[in-house]
N, C-alpha and C positions, 0 to 999 in steps of 0.2 A: 306636168310631164315635159316641161321645157328645159330639161337638163342639158347644159352645154357639153358637147363632146370635146374633150381636150385631146387634140392630135399630138402625138409625140413628134418632136422636131429633132432630126438628126441628119448628119451628112452621109451621103452615099460613100462607098469605098473610094471611088475615084476623087470625089470632092475632099475626102479626109486626107488622102495622099497629097493632093494638090495644096490643101491648106497647110499641111505640115511642111512641105517644101517652101512655100511662099513665106511662112512664118519664120522658118530657119534662115532664109536669106534676109528677111526684115531684121532679124536679131544680129546679123553680121556673120553668120556661120555658113558652111557649105553643106547642102543636102547630099544624100546618096547620089551616086553618078546617074543611076537610072531615072531618078526623080528630076535631077537637074537637066538631063537631056530632054525630058518631056517638057519641062517648063520653058526651056530655050526654044524647042521646036514649035511650041504653041504660042510663042511670043509673050510669055508672062515675065520672062527675065532675060538678061543678056550679060555676057562676060565683057568686062572692060579692063584689059590688062590682067591684073591678078584679082580684081574685084568683081563681085557679083552684084548686079543691080536689078531692081524690079522695074519693069516698064510701067507706063500709065495703066495699061490693061491689067498687069499683074497686081498693081497697087489697089485698083478698084475691086478685083476679084478677092484679094486678101481681106479687105474691109467687108465685102459682102458675105464671105464665108465666116468671118469672125463674128459678124452680127448674128448669123444663124446659130453659132455656138454660144452666144451670150457673152461675147467679149467685145468691148469697145476699145479700139486702138486710137489713142490720142498721142501724137508725136511719138515718143519712144516708150510710152508707158501703157501696156495693155491692162485694162481694168475690167473686172467682171461687170456685166450689165444685167440688171435684174428687170426683166420685162414683165413678168407676172409671177404670182405665187400660186403654186398648186399644192393644196394640202395633201400630204401623203396618206392621211387616214381616210380620205374620201375616195 
């Protein structure tokens, strides 16, 4: 009776929005204005001329949230990260 309980991992809505914005900036695009304003206000990103850049805090948060999503970001190449296999039939 020692069945392991597998807890579902997912991001909350604010984390999901933050991850989308951080990932958008990471890829070199501009997120929606409301998301961008929040990221700049919370010091995850900053505007430098016409460019958007992630702060160190933003870069760490991007990698943390990506890890929770099962994505490993190495340099410019996001790769799926397989942490464990859960058999869908069980």
